[in-house]
N, C-alpha and C positions, 0 to 999 in steps of 0.2 A: 714694597712693591713686588720684589722678587718672590716673596712668600705667597702673595695673592695670585700671581701668575702661575706659580708652581702648583698651588691648590686647584686652580681652574684647570690646569693641564691634567692633573691626576683625576679630577672629577670627569673630564671629558673622556679620558681613557677608560674609566670604569663604565661610563655610559655606552661607549662603543663596544667594549668587551661583553656587555650584557645583551647586545643585539644578536638575534639568531639568524643564521644564514641557512635557509632550507636546503640549499644545494650542498652544503657541507655535511657529510655523513657523521662527522664527529659531533656537530652541534644539533643534528637532526634527532629528535627524541622519538621518532616513530620507529619502534622496533618491530620485530616480527609479530608479536602478540597484538600490538596496536593495529597493524595492518590487517591481521586476521580478524580482529574484532570489527573493523570497518567493513570488511568484505561480508562478514556474517550479518551485520546490520543492513547492508545494501541488499543482500539476498533475502532477508526476512521482509524488507519493504516491498521488493518485487513480488515475492510470493503472496503477500497480503493483497497487493493490487490485482494479481491474477485470480486469487480466490474471490475477490469482490466482483470482478468482471464475470467470472463463471457463475457466481450466484445470481447476478443480474440476468444473465442469459437464461439460466435455468428457470428463474422466476417467470420470465416472459413465456417460455415454452410451456410451463405448467399452467399458467393462466390461459394460454391458448387452448390447451388440452381440456381444461376444466370448462371453458366456454363451449367447446365442441361437444363435450359429454353432456353438459346441461341441455344443449339444443337437442341432442339425440334422445335424451330422457323425456324431454317435453313432447317431441314428436311421437315417441312410443306411447306415452300416456294418452295423448290425443287419439291415436289409432286404437288403443285398447278401449278407450271410452266409446269410440264409434262402434267397435265390434260388440261390446257389451250392450250398447243401446240398440243395435240392430237385432241382437239375440233376444232381448227383452220384448221388442216390438213384435216379434214373430209369434 
């Protein structure tokens, strides 16, 4: 009976020794390189989001400019056609 109790006590000590305490700097495996890598990952993610947002905004602006240019070209073509038609009629 004592051996079983001793084995259980030793097993529970091993289990508790294996638990990590994030507040304990000795057990915390996040070294400076790990932290730097996480910061780089976060920065890359934020940069990707900013680039996507900028591309969306630019796409909307370009579409608006293309629509305006298309309308201007259409109006100019119609006016040119009227001028040419008037000139031919004379």
